[in-house]
Structure formats: C-alpha cells, structure tokens
C-alpha positions, 0 to 999 in steps of 0.5 A, spaced: 096 499 710 089 495 710 085 497 704 078 495 704 074 493 698 066 493 697 064 486 700 059 485 694 065 484 689 064 481 682 066 474 685 060 474 690 060 477 697 068 478 700 072 482 704 079 483 702 085 486 705 091 488 702 098 490 705 105 488 705 110 491 700 107 494 694 100 492 697 102 485 694 099 481 700 092 479 700 087 476 705 080 474 702 074 472 706 069 469 701 063 465 700 059 465 706 054 459 707 050 456 712 050 449 709 044 447 714 040 453 714 042 454 722 047 458 725 053 454 722 057 458 717 062 456 713 067 460 709 073 460 705 080 464 707 085 465 701 092 468 702 096 470 696 103 473 697 110 473 693 107 467 689 104 463 695 097 461 694 093 458 700 086 457 701 082 454 707 075 453 709 073 455 716 067 453 720 063 458 725 057 458 729 054 465 727 061 468 726 064 466 733 064 473 735 069 475 729 065 482 728 064 483 735 072 482 736 073 487 730 068 492 733 072 492 740 078 493 736 075 499 733 072 502 739 079 502 743 082 506 737 086 509 743 090 503 744 091 497 749 096 493 752 098 486 750 095 482 745 088 480 744 086 474 740 080 471 737 079 464 734 074 460 730 070 454 732 075 449 730 082 453 730 082 454 722 083 461 723 086 465 729 087 473 729 092 476 734 091 484 735 096 489 738 096 496 738 103 500 737 100 506 742 101 511 736 094 509 732 096 503 728 093 496 729 097 490 727 093 484 725 096 477 725 092 472 721 094 465 723 091 459 718 092 452 720 090 446 717 090 439 721 088 433 716 090 426 717 096 427 721 098 433 716 099 439 719 101 446 716 101 453 719 101 460 715 101 467 719 100 473 715 101 480 718 097 486 716 097 493 719 092 499 719 090 505 722 086 504 729 080 508 727 077 508 721 080 502 717 078 498 723 071 500 723 071 499 716 073 492 717 069 491 722 063 493 718 065 489 712 065 483 716 059 484 720 055 484 713 059 478 711 057 474 716 050 476 717 049 475 709 050 467 711 045 467 717 038 465 715 
C-alpha cells in the first residue's frame, strides 16, 4: 500500500511513499533545487527498508516529465497491458509501472549509481490503488517539481 504525506513536511518539501511488510519500507523524494535558476532540477531520493538506507542525487530537466508520467498512470486507472517506464535524465532513477487489471498499480523504483567504475543498483517496489492513490502521488510530485522551478 502507498501512503502519501503532505509535500510540505517538517524537513522541507518532500514526497514520501510507505509500503512493504508493516509499512516499514520508505522512499522519499526531497530537497528539490534549481542550482542554476533554470530548468535543471536536482533532488534526493532516499530509501529505507530493513536496516538498509540509500540516498542518491537525481538531476532532471524540469522534472523530465515525471509528473506527466504519474498523471498518465492515474488517468488510466482501469489498466493497461505490459509495463510503462520513466527514466531520469542521467538514469539515476527509473520507474517501471504495471497494472494488475484489478485496480492496483505496482511501481518498481530502480536507483542506480555509476561513479568512477563503481556501480550499485537497488530496486524497491510499492503497490497502490490505481485511482485515488496514484492521483495523490501525481499531484504531490507536480507540487514537488514546480517548487524548484524559477
């Protein structure tokens, strides 16, 4: 199940997802900034689950269409065949979305770091209701990205 939090949290603007057993898995998008006062937006993606804690910086151009991708999933709440995919500008974050045909969307978030020959790759899954929960997520991400644009 996906739980959305107010995107104006105590630790600054953030979008949080909770899921997994006992809702112990979290994924957080936070700290959106436009370092050059243009369409380049940097933000952090953090994952916590069963003692694991990972953080990665993501660079995007105006959000790389992420709000539109999520809004499209929400609009197609009745379902679709196959998997839909979204990628950040430099592939630090990839989201794959599938619909079970019974009103639920599974989002697989892939975080990938490639620096100086080192490489790590983490995948975390969240499943939520195709209608209202996906609409809430899309709306929160729209606010999140818009907050960093000049």
